[in-house]
N, C-alpha and C positions, 0 to 999 in steps of 0.2 A: 471276904476271902473267896477266891475263885472256886467254883464247883464243876467237878468233872461230870459232864452230861452223857458221854458215851465214849467207849473204847473198843476198838476191833483191831485184830491182827490178821494181816492177809498176805499172801505171797505175791510178789510182783515179779514178772518175767523181764529181765534186763538183757538188752542186746545192743550191740555197737556201743558199749559204754553208757547207754541212756534209758530213760523212761520218762513218763510225764503223767501228771494228773491233770484232766481237764473237764470242764463242765460236761455232765452226761447229756445235756441238750446241746448237741454239736453245732446246731444251727446259730447258737449264741457265741460261737468260737470263730472270730474272723479268720484265723490261720490254724488249721487242724495240725496236731502233732503227727509226724515230725517235721513239717514244713517250717523252714527257717531255723530248726534245731542244728546246732553244732556243739561238738564236745568242747567244753570250756568250763564256765563258772559252776560250782556245786549246785546252785539253785538260781534259775531265772524265771521271774515273774512276767508273764505276758497276758494280754487281755483273754480271759477265760481259761488260762492254763498255767501250771507250774512245771518247768522242765529241770530235770535232775541229770548231772553227770555222775556216773558211778565209778567205783574203783577197778571194776572188772568188765570185760568184754561181754561175755554170755553167761548168765547165771541166774538164779532165783534168790531174790533177796527177801528179807522180812520187812514188812511195812506195818508199823504200829501208827493207828490213826486215833488221836484223842480229840474230843470236842469239848470245849470249856465255855462257861457262860461270860467270863472275862479272862484277861491276860493271866496265865498261870506262871509259876516259877519254872525256869528251865529244868528239865529232867536231869537228875543226878547221874553221874557216870563219867567214864572216860570216853569222850567224844572225839573222833578225828576231824570232823567237820560241823559247822553249825552256821546257820544263816536264817534271816527273817525275810518274809516275802508278804504278798498279798494277792488274793483272787477274787474276782466278782464271779459269783455262781448263781445263775438264774434259776436253775432247776433244784438247788439244795442237795444235789448229788454230783459226785465225781466219778469218772472212769479212769483206771490205770491203763496205759498204753506203752507198749514197747516201741522202739524205733522202727523194726520191721515187722514185729510179731502182732501188731493190732491191739485192739482193746481187750482187757480181761473181761470175763463173762459177768461178773457181779458188781454192781455200783457200790461206791462208798458214800454213805449218807452223812451230810453235815447238819442238815435241817429238814424236817418233815414240812415245815411251813414255806419252803421255797426260797426264793431270791434272797441274797445277802452278799455283803462284802466281808471277806474274811481275812484276818491276819493269820500268818502261819509262822511258827518257829520249827525249823527242821535241823535235826542232829543225826549224825551216823556213826557207826563204828564198823570194824571189819574190813575197811577200805584195802588197807595194804595186804591183808591176808588174801582176800578175794582177788586182788590183782595177780598174786602169784599162782593161786589155785586155778584160776580161770584159764591159765595157759596149758593146763594138764587135764582139763575136763570141765564139766558143767556143774559146779559146786551149788548146794542149796543151803540157804539160811545163814551163810558166813557174813554177808553184809547185812546191817540191820539199821532201819531208819525209824526214828520216832518223830511224827509230825503232830504238833499241837496246834489246833485251829480255835480261834475265838472270834467273835463278831467285832468288826472294826466300829469304833464308837464315834 
């Protein structure tokens, strides 16, 4: 049975409809975000990073990060998008980055032991609602992401 190792909830600043998670050791990322990013698929896996396309232009989304020992069941709920991806993370930590806003101040820890290849399941809700609300202001917490990470076997 899969065991939940850690769970954290953090805000992520979304701008120009996107954000990314990339290896905290950016020397290990061949192409730093937003290089090569374009609004498109919900989730794109690139070496050392995961790029996301959001439902809204500029807003603060809620990002829930779960780290599991093996592949968990998909989170229950009504999700507007879902995707699977993979990331090689040499530092064991990720940083969230906006398209223009740069990195968020605190890293997200996947593993204290460092390097690993991680599978990720991403689901999100609030995409349609934030699409409308972002035209009239800078909404907070409307769009929600749950990202489940587990080691690739």
